[in-house]
BAPA-250623 format. One line per field, with one value per atom (N, C-alpha, C, CB): residue number from 1; atom name; y, z, x. Coordinates in steps of 0.02 Angstrom, whole numbers, plus 32768, in hexadecimal, padded with zeros to 4 digits. Atoms other than C-alpha are relative to their C-alpha. Glycine has a CB too. Example, Ala and Ser with C-alpha at 12.3 -4.5 7.8 and 13.67 -1.06 7.14 Angstrom:
2
n: c(1:1:1:1:2:2:2:2)
atom: c(N:CA:C:CB:N:CA:C:CB)
py: c(7FC5:7F1F:803C:8001:7FC5:7FCB:8037:8017)
pz: c(8000:8186:8000:803E:7FFD:8165:8025:7FB9)
px: c(802D:8267:802D:7FCE:7FD6:82AC:7FD9:8014)
% end
This chain:
195
n: c(1:1:1:1:2:2:2:2:3:3:3:3:4:4:4:4:5:5:5:5:6:6:6:6:7:7:7:7:8:8:8:8:9:9:9:9:10:10:10:10:11:11:11:11:12:12:12:12:13:13:13:13:14:14:14:14:15:15:15:15:16:16:16:16:17:17:17:17:18:18:18:18:19:19:19:19:20:20:20:20:21:21:21:21:22:22:22:22:23:23:23:23:24:24:24:24:25:25:25:25:26:26:26:26:27:27:27:27:28:28:28:28:29:29:29:29:30:30:30:30:31:31:31:31:32:32:32:32:33:33:33:33:34:34:34:34:35:35:35:35:36:36:36:36:37:37:37:37:38:38:38:38:39:39:39:39:40:40:40:40:41:41:41:41:42:42:42:42:43:43:43:43:44:44:44:44:45:45:45:45:46:46:46:46:47:47:47:47:48:48:48:48:49:49:49:49:50:50:50:50:51:51:51:51:52:52:52:52:53:53:53:53:54:54:54:54:55:55:55:55:56:56:56:56:57:57:57:57:58:58:58:58:59:59:59:59:60:60:60:60:61:61:61:61:62:62:62:62:63:63:63:63:64:64:64:64:65:65:65:65:66:66:66:66:67:67:67:67:68:68:68:68:69:69:69:69:70:70:70:70:71:71:71:71:72:72:72:72:73:73:73:73:74:74:74:74:75:75:75:75:76:76:76:76:77:77:77:77:78:78:78:78:79:79:79:79:80:80:80:80:81:81:81:81:82:82:82:82:83:83:83:83:84:84:84:84:85:85:85:85:86:86:86:86:87:87:87:87:88:88:88:88:89:89:89:89:90:90:90:90:91:91:91:91:92:92:92:92:93:93:93:93:94:94:94:94:95:95:95:95:96:96:96:96:97:97:97:97:98:98:98:98:99:99:99:99:100:100:100:100:101:101:101:101:102:102:102:102:103:103:103:103:104:104:104:104:105:105:105:105:106:106:106:106:107:107:107:107:108:108:108:108:109:109:109:109:110:110:110:110:111:111:111:111:112:112:112:112:113:113:113:113:114:114:114:114:115:115:115:115:116:116:116:116:117:117:117:117:118:118:118:118:119:119:119:119:120:120:120:120:121:121:121:121:122:122:122:122:123:123:123:123:124:124:124:124:125:125:125:125:126:126:126:126:127:127:127:127:128:128:128:128:129:129:129:129:130:130:130:130:131:131:131:131:132:132:132:132:133:133:133:133:134:134:134:134:135:135:135:135:136:136:136:136:137:137:137:137:138:138:138:138:139:139:139:139:140:140:140:140:141:141:141:141:142:142:142:142:143:143:143:143:144:144:144:144:145:145:145:145:146:146:146:146:147:147:147:147:148:148:148:148:149:149:149:149:150:150:150:150:151:151:151:151:152:152:152:152:153:153:153:153:154:154:154:154:155:155:155:155:156:156:156:156:157:157:157:157:158:158:158:158:159:159:159:159:160:160:160:160:161:161:161:161:162:162:162:162:163:163:163:163:164:164:164:164:165:165:165:165:166:166:166:166:167:167:167:167:168:168:168:168:169:169:169:169:170:170:170:170:171:171:171:171:172:172:172:172:173:173:173:173:174:174:174:174:175:175:175:175:176:176:176:176:177:177:177:177:178:178:178:178:179:179:179:179:180:180:180:180:181:181:181:181:182:182:182:182:183:183:183:183:184:184:184:184:185:185:185:185:186:186:186:186:187:187:187:187:188:188:188:188:189:189:189:189:190:190:190:190:191:191:191:191:192:192:192:192:193:193:193:193:194:194:194:194:195:195:195:195)
atom: c(N:CA:C:CB:N:CA:C:CB:N:CA:C:CB:N:CA:C:CB:N:CA:C:CB:N:CA:C:CB:N:CA:C:CB:N:CA:C:CB:N:CA:C:CB:N:CA:C:CB:N:CA:C:CB:N:CA:C:CB:N:CA:C:CB:N:CA:C:CB:N:CA:C:CB:N:CA:C:CB:N:CA:C:CB:N:CA:C:CB:N:CA:C:CB:N:CA:C:CB:N:CA:C:CB:N:CA:C:CB:N:CA:C:CB:N:CA:C:CB:N:CA:C:CB:N:CA:C:CB:N:CA:C:CB:N:CA:C:CB:N:CA:C:CB:N:CA:C:CB:N:CA:C:CB:N:CA:C:CB:N:CA:C:CB:N:CA:C:CB:N:CA:C:CB:N:CA:C:CB:N:CA:C:CB:N:CA:C:CB:N:CA:C:CB:N:CA:C:CB:N:CA:C:CB:N:CA:C:CB:N:CA:C:CB:N:CA:C:CB:N:CA:C:CB:N:CA:C:CB:N:CA:C:CB:N:CA:C:CB:N:CA:C:CB:N:CA:C:CB:N:CA:C:CB:N:CA:C:CB:N:CA:C:CB:N:CA:C:CB:N:CA:C:CB:N:CA:C:CB:N:CA:C:CB:N:CA:C:CB:N:CA:C:CB:N:CA:C:CB:N:CA:C:CB:N:CA:C:CB:N:CA:C:CB:N:CA:C:CB:N:CA:C:CB:N:CA:C:CB:N:CA:C:CB:N:CA:C:CB:N:CA:C:CB:N:CA:C:CB:N:CA:C:CB:N:CA:C:CB:N:CA:C:CB:N:CA:C:CB:N:CA:C:CB:N:CA:C:CB:N:CA:C:CB:N:CA:C:CB:N:CA:C:CB:N:CA:C:CB:N:CA:C:CB:N:CA:C:CB:N:CA:C:CB:N:CA:C:CB:N:CA:C:CB:N:CA:C:CB:N:CA:C:CB:N:CA:C:CB:N:CA:C:CB:N:CA:C:CB:N:CA:C:CB:N:CA:C:CB:N:CA:C:CB:N:CA:C:CB:N:CA:C:CB:N:CA:C:CB:N:CA:C:CB:N:CA:C:CB:N:CA:C:CB:N:CA:C:CB:N:CA:C:CB:N:CA:C:CB:N:CA:C:CB:N:CA:C:CB:N:CA:C:CB:N:CA:C:CB:N:CA:C:CB:N:CA:C:CB:N:CA:C:CB:N:CA:C:CB:N:CA:C:CB:N:CA:C:CB:N:CA:C:CB:N:CA:C:CB:N:CA:C:CB:N:CA:C:CB:N:CA:C:CB:N:CA:C:CB:N:CA:C:CB:N:CA:C:CB:N:CA:C:CB:N:CA:C:CB:N:CA:C:CB:N:CA:C:CB:N:CA:C:CB:N:CA:C:CB:N:CA:C:CB:N:CA:C:CB:N:CA:C:CB:N:CA:C:CB:N:CA:C:CB:N:CA:C:CB:N:CA:C:CB:N:CA:C:CB:N:CA:C:CB:N:CA:C:CB:N:CA:C:CB:N:CA:C:CB:N:CA:C:CB:N:CA:C:CB:N:CA:C:CB:N:CA:C:CB:N:CA:C:CB:N:CA:C:CB:N:CA:C:CB:N:CA:C:CB:N:CA:C:CB:N:CA:C:CB:N:CA:C:CB:N:CA:C:CB:N:CA:C:CB:N:CA:C:CB:N:CA:C:CB:N:CA:C:CB:N:CA:C:CB:N:CA:C:CB:N:CA:C:CB:N:CA:C:CB:N:CA:C:CB:N:CA:C:CB:N:CA:C:CB:N:CA:C:CB:N:CA:C:CB:N:CA:C:CB:N:CA:C:CB:N:CA:C:CB:N:CA:C:CB:N:CA:C:CB:N:CA:C:CB:N:CA:C:CB:N:CA:C:CB:N:CA:C:CB:N:CA:C:CB:N:CA:C:CB:N:CA:C:CB:N:CA:C:CB:N:CA:C:CB:N:CA:C:CB:N:CA:C:CB:N:CA:C:CB:N:CA:C:CB:N:CA:C:CB:N:CA:C:CB:N:CA:C:CB:N:CA:C:CB:N:CA:C:CB:N:CA:C:CB:N:CA:C:CB:N:CA:C:CB:N:CA:C:CB:N:CA:C:CB:N:CA:C:CB:N:CA:C:CB:N:CA:C:CB:N:CA:C:CB)
py: c(8009:8A6D:7FE0:7FD4:801A:8A5B:7FEE:8033:8017:89FF:7FFB:7FBC:800B:89FF:7FB6:802C:8046:8959:7FEF:7FF2:800D:8968:7FFA:8039:8005:8988:7FBE:803B:8041:88F0:7FC7:7FF6:8036:8884:7FF9:800E:8003:88B0:7FD4:8045:8029:884A:7FB6:8018:8047:87A5:7FD9:7FF5:802A:871E:8017:7FFC:7FE7:878B:7FD9:804D:8022:8741:8034:7FC7:7FD6:8789:7FDA:8016:8024:8763:7FDD:8030:8023:86E3:8027:7FB8:7FE8:8718:7FC3:8022:803A:869B:8016:7FC6:7FEF:86A9:7FC8:8041:8034:8649:7FF3:8015:8011:85F0:7FF4:8036:800C:85C5:7FC8:7FEE:8031:8569:7FEB:801B:800E:8577:8021:8017:7FE7:8589:8001:7FD3:7FF6:85D0:8001:8043:8007:85A0:8017:7FB7:7FE8:860A:7FDD:804C:8021:85CE:8022:8001:7FD9:8658:8049:7FED:7FB9:8715:801A:8028:7FDA:8784:8038:801B:7FCA:8813:803B:8018:7FC9:8896:7FED:8011:8018:882D:8006:7FB6:7FFA:8827:8049:7FDE:7FB9:88E2:8020:8025:7FE1:8910:7FD4:800F:802E:887A:7FEC:801F:8016:8843:7FCD:803D:8033:87A5:8018:7FC1:7FF3:87B2:804B:7FDD:7FB7:886C:801E:801F:7FE5:887F:8017:7FCC:7FE8:88EB:7FD0:8049:802F:887C:7FB9:8004:8044:87E1:7FF8:7FF3:800A:8796:7FDE:7FD7:8023:8748:8022:7FF9:7FDE:87CB:800C:8042:7FFC:87ED:7FBC:8016:8042:8730:7FF0:7FC9:800B:8726:8026:8016:7FD7:87B3:7FE3:8049:801C:876A:7FBD:7FF8:8041:86C1:8008:7FD8:7FF6:870F:7FEE:7FD7:8010:86E8:803F:7FE0:7FC0:87A0:802B:8025:7FD5:8826:8040:8011:7FC6:88A9:7FED:803D:800D:88B1:801B:8020:7FED:88B4:8017:7FC4:7FE7:891D:8000:8049:8007:88E7:801D:7FB7:7FE8:8945:802B:8027:7FD9:89B4:7FE2:804A:8021:8935:7FF7:8028:800A:88F6:803D:7FC0:7FC5:8986:7FEC:8020:8010:8992:7FDC:8040:8027:8911:7FC7:802C:8035:88A5:7FBE:8015:803D:8828:7FE2:800D:8016:881F:7FE2:803A:801A:8805:7FB9:802E:8042:8771:7FCD:8001:802D:8725:7FF1:801F:800A:8740:7FD1:8043:802B:86E8:7FB9:801C:8043:8652:7FF2:7FCD:8007:8671:800F:802F:7FF5:865D:7FFF:7FCB:7FFE:8681:7FF3:8044:800E:8638:7FF0:7FC5:8011:8607:7FBC:8036:8040:855E:800B:7FDB:7FEE:85AD:8049:7FF8:7FBE:8645:8037:7FFB:7FCD:869E:801D:7FE3:7FDD:8720:7FF9:804A:8000:8713:802B:7FB7:7FDA:8776:7FD6:801A:802F:86DD:7FBE:7FF7:8041:8638:7FCC:7FE7:8032:85D9:8005:8007:7FFC:8613:7FCD:8047:8030:8594:7FBD:7FF8:8043:84EC:7FCD:7FEF:8036:8448:7FEF:7FC2:8010:8429:8031:7FFF:7FCE:84CD:7FF2:8047:800F:849C:7FC3:7FF4:803D:83EF:800F:7FC8:7FEC:843A:8029:8028:7FD9:84B5:7FD5:8032:802E:8427:7FDD:7FCD:8021:83CD:802F:7FE5:7FCF:846C:800E:8042:7FF5:8489:7FC6:800A:803C:83D6:8001:7FC1:7FFC:83F2:8035:800E:7FC8:8494:7FF3:803F:8006:845C:7FE5:7FD3:8018:83F7:8035:7FC5:7FCC:848C:8036:801F:7FCC:8503:7FE7:8018:8024:8487:8020:7FFE:7FE8:84CD:7FC6:8023:8033:846F:7FF0:8016:8007:848C:8023:801C:7FE0:84AF:8007:7FD5:7FF1:8503:8017:8036:7FF2:84FC:8023:7FBE:7FD9:857F:7FEA:804C:8012:8532:7FB6:8024:8048:8480:7FEC:7FE5:8013:8482:7FFC:8033:8001:84B0:7FC7:8044:8037:8434:7FBD:7FFE:8040:83A5:7FF3:8000:8008:83C3:7FFA:803B:7FFC:83EF:7FC1:803C:803A:835A:7FBF:800C:803C:82DD:7FE0:7FCE:8018:82CE:8018:801B:7FE7:82DF:8001:7FD7:8003:82B8:8024:7FB8:7FDD:8324:8031:8025:7FCE:8390:8030:7FDD:7FCE:842A:7FE2:8040:8017:8408:7FDF:7FCF:8023:83A5:7FC4:7FEB:8038:8329:7FC3:8014:803D:8274:7FF5:7FC5:800B:8277:8042:7FE3:7FC3:82F3:8012:7FF6:7FE9:8358:8009:8044:7FFF:8331:8013:8031:7FF6:832E:8034:8012:7FCD:83BC:7FE8:8044:800C:83AA:8028:8013:7FDE:83D6:800F:7FD4:7FE9:843C:8021:8031:7FDB:8475:802C:7FD0:7FCF:8513:8028:802F:7FDC:857F:803A:801A:7FC8:85FC:8041:7FF6:7FC2:86B1:802C:8027:7FD9:86EF:800F:7FDB:7FEF:874A:7FD3:8047:802F:86CA:7FC4:7FE8:8036:864D:801B:7FE3:7FD9:86A0:7FDD:8015:8022:8619:8001:7FB8:7FF8:863B:8048:7FEC:7FBD:86CE:800A:8008:7FF4:8722:7FD4:804B:802A:86C4:7FB7:8005:8046:8619:7FF7:7FE6:8003:863E:8002:803A:7FF8:8676:7FC0:803A:803E:85D7:7FCB:7FE6:8032:856A:8012:7FFA:7FEB:85D1:7FF9:8049:8006:85D4:7FB7:801B:8047:8517:7FE8:7FD5:8014:84FF:8021:8014:7FDD:8583:7FE0:804A:8021:852E:7FBC:7FF8:8040:8487:800B:7FDC:7FF0:84DD:8018:8036:7FE9:8515:804C:7FE3:7FB7:85CE:8013:8021:7FE8:8623:8037:801A:7FD1:8676:8031:7FDC:7FCD:8716:7FF2:8047:8005:871E:801F:8024:7FE6:873A:8044:7FCE:7FBC:87F2:8000:8031:7FF6:882C:8017:8034:7FEA:8843:802E:7FC4:7FD2:88D3:7FE1:803E)
pz: c(8044:96B5:8007:7FD4:7FF9:96B8:7FBC:8022:803C:9639:800E:7FE7:7FF9:961D:7FF6:7FCE:800A:961E:7FB6:801D:8049:9561:7FE6:7FDB:8017:9548:8015:801E:7FE9:95B2:7FD7:804B:8026:9556:7FBA:7FFA:8043:94B3:7FFF:7FE7:7FFC:94F1:8009:8039:7FFA:94FE:7FC8:7FFC:8030:94A9:7FEE:7FC2:800F:949E:8029:800F:7FDB:94D4:8013:7FD5:7FEC:9524:7FF4:804C:800A:9507:8040:7FE9:7FC7:9577:801A:7FEB:7FE3:95ED:8003:8049:8004:95BC:7FE2:7FD6:801A:95A0:800C:801E:7FF5:95A7:804B:7FE0:7FBA:9648:8028:8020:7FDE:9670:8033:7FCC:7FCB:9716:8015:803E:7FEA:9748:7FD0:8049:802C:96CC:8026:7FBF:7FDC:9724:7FCB:802B:8030:96CA:8020:7FE8:7FEB:96EB:7FD8:7FF9:8023:96B3:7FBC:8029:803D:9632:8013:7FD8:7FEF:9626:800E:7FC8:7FF6:966C:7FCE:8048:8031:9607:800D:8001:7FF0:9663:7FEC:804C:8013:9649:7FB5:8015:8049:958E:7FEC:7FDE:8011:958C:8009:802A:7FF3:95D9:7FEA:804A:801B:958F:8034:7FC4:7FCB:9635:802C:802B:7FD7:9699:8046:8002:7FBA:9740:800F:8030:7FFA:9728:8029:7FBC:7FDD:9781:8046:8003:7FBC:981C:8032:800B:7FCE:98B3:7FF4:8002:800B:985F:802B:7FB4:7FCE:98DC:7FE3:8039:801E:9860:800F:7FB5:7FF7:9865:804A:7FDB:7FB9:9921:801C:8027:7FE9:993C:7FE6:7FEA:801A:98C9:802A:7FB7:7FD8:992B:8047:8004:7FBB:99D5:8001:801C:8004:999A:7FF6:7FC7:800E:9972:7FB8:802F:8046:98B9:7FDA:7FDE:801D:9887:8038:7FDE:7FCE:98DE:800D:7FEB:7FF6:98D1:7FEE:7FD7:800E:98C7:7FBA:8035:8044:9811:8000:7FCE:8009:97E7:7FB5:801E:8048:973E:7FEE:7FEB:800C:974C:7FC2:803C:803F:96B8:7FCD:800E:802A:9664:8027:7FBF:7FDE:9696:7FF5:7FE7:8004:96BC:7FE2:8045:801B:9668:8034:7FE7:7FD4:96B4:8024:8031:7FDA:9705:7FDA:800F:8028:9676:8002:7FB7:8000:9671:8043:7FEF:7FBE:972D:8008:8037:7FFC:9723:7FD8:7FE7:802B:9693:8020:7FBA:7FDF:96EE:803C:8016:7FC6:9785:7FEC:802D:8017:9718:8002:8028:7FFC:9725:7FBD:8037:803C:968E:8012:7FCB:7FF4:9685:7FBE:8020:803B:960A:8019:7FD6:7FEE:9607:7FE2:7FE8:8018:95F5:7FC2:8037:8039:9581:7FEE:8012:8014:951D:7FFF:7FBC:800A:9504:8041:7FDA:7FC4:9582:800A:7FFB:7FEC:95E0:803F:800E:7FC3:966E:803D:8005:7FC9:96E0:7FE3:802F:8018:96CE:7FFC:802E:8002:96F2:7FC1:803D:8041:9646:7FCE:7FE4:802D:95F7:8004:8012:8001:95C2:8014:7FBA:7FF1:95FA:7FC3:8019:803E:9544:7FF5:7FC4:8008:9540:8031:800B:7FCF:95DF:7FEA:8045:8017:959A:7FC4:7FED:803A:94F5:8016:7FCD:7FE6:9557:801F:8033:7FE2:95B8:7FCB:802C:8037:9516:7FE0:7FCB:801D:94CF:802E:7FF1:7FD0:956E:7FFF:8047:8003:956B:7FC3:8001:803E:94B8:8004:7FC4:7FFC:94E6:8033:8012:7FC8:9585:7FEB:8035:8011:9534:7FE0:7FD1:8020:94CB:8032:7FC6:7FCF:9560:8037:8020:7FD2:95D4:8046:7FE2:7FBB:967E:8030:8013:7FCD:971A:8021:8036:7FDF:9764:7FD6:8048:8019:971A:803C:7FC5:7FC7:979D:7FE6:802E:8016:9772:8037:7FEB:7FCF:97CB:8001:7FF2:7FF8:9807:7FF9:7FCE:8000:9836:7FDA:8047:8022:97F1:7FB4:8010:8048:9741:7FEE:7FE9:800C:974D:7FFD:8036:7FFD:977C:7FBF:803B:803E:96E2:7FC4:7FF5:803A:9667:7FF7:8005:8004:9691:8015:802C:7FEE:96BF:803F:7FC5:7FBF:9772:8035:8010:7FD6:97D5:804B:7FF5:7FB9:987D:8012:8017:7FF3:986D:803A:7FC1:7FCA:9901:7FF2:8046:8007:990E:8016:8029:7FEF:9911:7FC3:803A:8036:98AB:7FEB:8016:801B:983A:7FF7:7FBE:8004:9833:7FBA:8013:8043:9776:7FE3:7FD2:801F:9719:7FC2:7FEF:803F:9684:7FCD:800A:8037:95EF:8019:7FCB:7FE6:9659:8036:7FC8:7FCC:96D0:803D:7FE6:7FC4:9784:7FF7:8042:8006:9788:8046:7FD8:7FC0:9819:7FF2:8024:8001:9836:803E:7FFF:7FCA:989E:8000:7FF9:7FFD:98D8:7FCF:8046:802E:9860:8028:7FD9:7FDB:9895:7FF9:7FEC:800A:985E:8042:7FD1:7FC5:98DF:800C:7FFB:7FF8:98BF:8029:7FBB:7FD8:9917:8047:7FE1:7FC3:99BD:803B:8013:7FC6:9A32:7FFF:8003:8003:99F9:8010:7FBA:7FF0:9A3C:7FD8:804C:8021:99F3:8020:8005:7FDD:9A78:7FE9:804B:8014:9A48:7FB6:800C:8047:998E:7FFC:7FD8:8001:99AE:8016:802D:7FE8:9A0E:7FC9:803F:8036:997F:7FC5:7FE8:8039:98F9:8010:7FED:7FEB:995B:7FFC:8047:8002:996C:7FB8:8021:8047:98B0:7FE2:7FD8:801A:9889:8018:8015:7FE5:98FA:7FDE:804C:8024:98A7:7FB9:7FFD:8043:9801:7FFF:7FE1:7FFD:983D:7FFF:7FC8:7FFD:984B:8044:7FF5:7FC3:98CB:801E:7FF2:7FE5:9931:8031:8023:7FD2:9992:8045:7FE8:7FBE:9A4D:7FFD:8036:8002:9A6C:8022:8020:7FE3:9A8A:8041:7FCE:7FC2:9B33:7FED:802F:800C:9B39:8039:7FF8:7FCB:9B97:8031:7FE2)
px: c(801A:C554:7FBB:8030:8043:C498:7FE2:7FD4:8022:C42F:7FB6:801D:8047:C375:7FF2:7FD7:8013:C319:8001:7FB9:8000:C303:8047:7FDA:7FBA:C3BC:801E:802A:7FE5:C3E9:7FE2:7FF2:8020:C369:801E:7FB5:7FE2:C3C1:803F:8011:7FC4:C456:7FF2:802C:8011:C3F7:8023:7FB2:7FDD:C45E:8046:7FD8:7FBC:C4FB:8033:8005:7FCA:C5A1:8035:8020:7FC8:C63D:8040:7FFA:7FC1:C6F4:8017:8037:7FE2:C747:803B:8016:7FC1:C7D0:802D:7FF5:7FD4:C855:8042:7FE0:7FBE:C90F:8031:8019:7FCE:C9B1:800A:8043:7FF4:C9DC:7FC1:8028:8040:C927:8008:7FC9:7FFE:C91D:7FB9:8026:8044:C866:7FCE:7FF4:8034:C7D7:7FBF:7FFA:803F:C73E:7FC9:8001:8036:C69E:7FBF:7FF9:8041:C604:7FCA:7FFA:8036:C55A:7FF5:7FBF:8006:C53A:8001:7FBF:7FFF:C54A:7FBA:8020:803D:C4C3:7FFC:7FFC:800A:C47D:802F:7FB7:7FD2:C4E5:8047:7FFE:7FBE:C581:800A:8009:7FFB:C55D:8004:7FC4:8000:C53D:8044:7FCD:7FBF:C5E5:803B:8007:7FCD:C643:8035:8022:7FD3:C68F:7FDC:8018:8021:C66A:7FF2:802B:8014:C610:7FFE:8030:7FFE:C5F3:7FC7:8000:803B:C54C:8014:7FC7:7FF2:C55C:7FE0:7FE4:801A:C546:8015:7FB6:7FE7:C58D:803F:8010:7FCB:C606:803E:7FE6:7FC8:C680:8043:7FF6:7FBF:C70A:8010:8000:7FF0:C6F9:8019:7FC3:7FEA:C70B:8047:7FCF:7FBC:C7A4:8034:8005:7FD2:C7F5:8008:7FE8:7FFE:C7C8:8024:7FB9:7FDD:C80B:804B:7FE2:7FB9:C8B4:8012:8029:7FF2:C8A3:8014:7FC2:7FEC:C8AD:801E:7FC4:7FE1:C913:7FD9:8047:802B:C88A:7FB8:8018:8046:C7CE:7FEF:7FD2:8013:C797:7FB7:800B:8043:C6FF:7FF2:7FF7:800E:C6BA:7FBC:8003:8044:C614:7FF9:7FE9:8002:C642:8030:8012:7FCF:C6B3:8040:800D:7FC0:C75D:802C:8024:7FD4:C7D3:8043:8009:7FBE:C87C:802B:8024:7FD4:C8EF:7FDD:801F:8022:C868:8000:7FB9:7FFE:C85B:8047:7FEA:7FBB:C919:8013:802F:7FF2:C922:7FE4:7FE4:801D:C8AB:8029:7FB8:7FD8:C90E:8044:8009:7FBE:C9B4:7FFB:801D:800B:C96B:7FEF:7FC9:8011:C93E:7FB6:8024:8049:C882:7FE1:7FE3:8027:C812:7FB6:8010:8048:C758:7FDC:7FEA:802A:C6DB:7FBA:801E:8045:C624:7FEE:7FCF:8019:C5D1:7FD5:7FD9:802B:C54F:8011:7FB3:7FE7:C587:7FCB:801E:8034:C4E0:7FE5:7FC8:8017:C4A7:7FB5:8012:8046:C403:7FFA:7FE6:800A:C3B5:8011:7FB8:7FF1:C3C4:8015:7FC2:7FE7:C41E:7FC9:8038:8036:C37D:7FD5:7FD5:8022:C340:801D:8005:7FDF:C3B7:7FDD:804B:801D:C373:8035:7FE2:7FD1:C3C0:802A:7FDA:7FDB:C3F0:8039:7FD0:7FCB:C452:803A:7FE4:7FCC:C4B0:8029:7FE2:7FDE:C4D9:802C:7FCC:7FD8:C515:803C:7FD5:7FC8:C580:8035:7FE7:7FD0:C5D0:8029:7FDC:7FDC:C5FC:8032:7FCE:7FD3:C648:803B:7FDB:7FCA:C6AC:8031:7FE4:7FD5:C6EE:802D:7FD6:7FD9:C728:8037:7FD2:7FD0:C784:8038:7FDD:7FD0:C7DE:8044:7FE3:7FBD:C86A:802D:7FFB:7FD8:C8A3:8014:7FDA:7FF2:C89B:802F:7FBF:7FD3:C8F3:8004:8045:7FFD:C8C0:800E:7FBF:7FF8:C8F3:7FBD:8034:8041:C845:7FCB:8001:803D:C79A:7FD2:7FDE:802B:C72D:7FBC:8020:8044:C675:7FD9:7FDC:8026:C60B:7FB8:8006:8046:C56A:7FF3:7FD7:800B:C540:7FC1:7FFD:803E:C48E:800A:7FC8:7FF2:C4C6:802F:801E:7FD1:C556:7FDC:8037:8024:C4E2:7FDB:7FCE:8026:C477:802F:7FD0:7FD4:C502:8029:802E:7FD3:C570:7FDE:803C:8027:C4E5:801C:8001:7FE8:C524:7FCD:8049:8036:C480:8010:7FC4:7FF0:C4D1:8041:8003:7FC0:C56D:7FF8:8018:7FFD:C59F:8039:8008:7FCB:C60C:8043:7FF0:7FBD:C6C7:8021:7FFE:7FDD:C744:7FD7:8048:8027:C6EC:802D:7FDF:7FD7:C726:801E:7FD7:7FE7:C73C:801B:7FC9:7FE4:C7AD:7FD8:804A:801F:C772:8038:7FD9:7FCF:C7E1:8046:7FEA:7FBD:C880:8007:802D:7FFF:C854:7FD9:7FE3:8029:C81C:7FC0:8026:8041:C764:7FE6:7FCD:801B:C722:7FBC:8030:803F:C670:8001:7FC1:7FFE:C66D:7FBF:803E:8040:C5DB:7FFD:7FF4:800C:C58F:7FFE:7FBE:7FFE:C5AF:7FC3:803B:803D:C504:7FDF:7FCF:8026:C49F:7FC4:7FE8:8038:C416:8016:7FE7:7FE5:C488:800C:8043:7FFD:C460:8020:7FBB:7FE2:C4A0:804C:7FE7:7FB7:C553:8012:801C:7FE6:C5B7:8040:800D:7FC0:C650:8036:8014:7FCE:C6B5:7FFC:7FF6:8005:C670:8012:7FB9:7FEB:C685:804C:7FE1:7FB7:C738:8023:8016:7FE0:C761:7FFF:7FDB:8005:C722:802D:7FB7:7FD7:C77A:804A:7FEF:7FBA:C81D:8017:800A:7FEE:C81C:800C:7FC9:7FF8:C803:803E:7FC2:7FC5:C889:8040:7FFE:7FC4:C907:800B:7FFB:7FFA:C8E1:801B:7FBC:7FE8:C905:8048:7FD3:7FBA:C9B0:8007:8026:7FFC:C985:801C:7FB9:7FE0:C9F4:7FD4:8048:8030:C96C:8021:7FC6:7FE9:C988:7FE5:7FEA:801F:C96D:7FBA:802C:8044:C8B5:7FFC:7FCE:8003:C88D:7FD7:7FE2:8027:C84D:7FBA:8022:8045:C792:7FEB:7FCF:8015:C743:7FCF:7FE1)
% end
């Protein structure tokens, strides 16, 4: 599914639906949707994004999800059945996350804090330490489990799967995501063999 630059630009500020259902164990929080994600209405849909390959390699999903043209039938349900939810810190789509202002990140953190008690996840996994530091006023935070919970949930900061985060590999992303999923009580699958 190809889009022209003008078509993608028309999705600036658009939002996508959360992937959330009953039995939520781990709420994954991306920074904000990209323009392609808004266009196809599926999180982490940009070809080359390592989110779904990392989930599969971590044993969180039993198959590799391809959301490049939207979530396929059954994929949203599989995530929900596994106890995985996906939302964004800031709802509005941009071409790049660095287009967001610090004020937007801080407002997103406040909104997330307000939502967590009703969603009741065991773990909130924030994707991206740089955005987390700004949004939650924790300038020295590092990746991993955070010392303070978020409204009753363990708070983890895990690496962002964006290709712009070049020093992370699918393997390192998978290791971080698996650790957070296990802390959330998700019964992870054995990790698949890699070629």
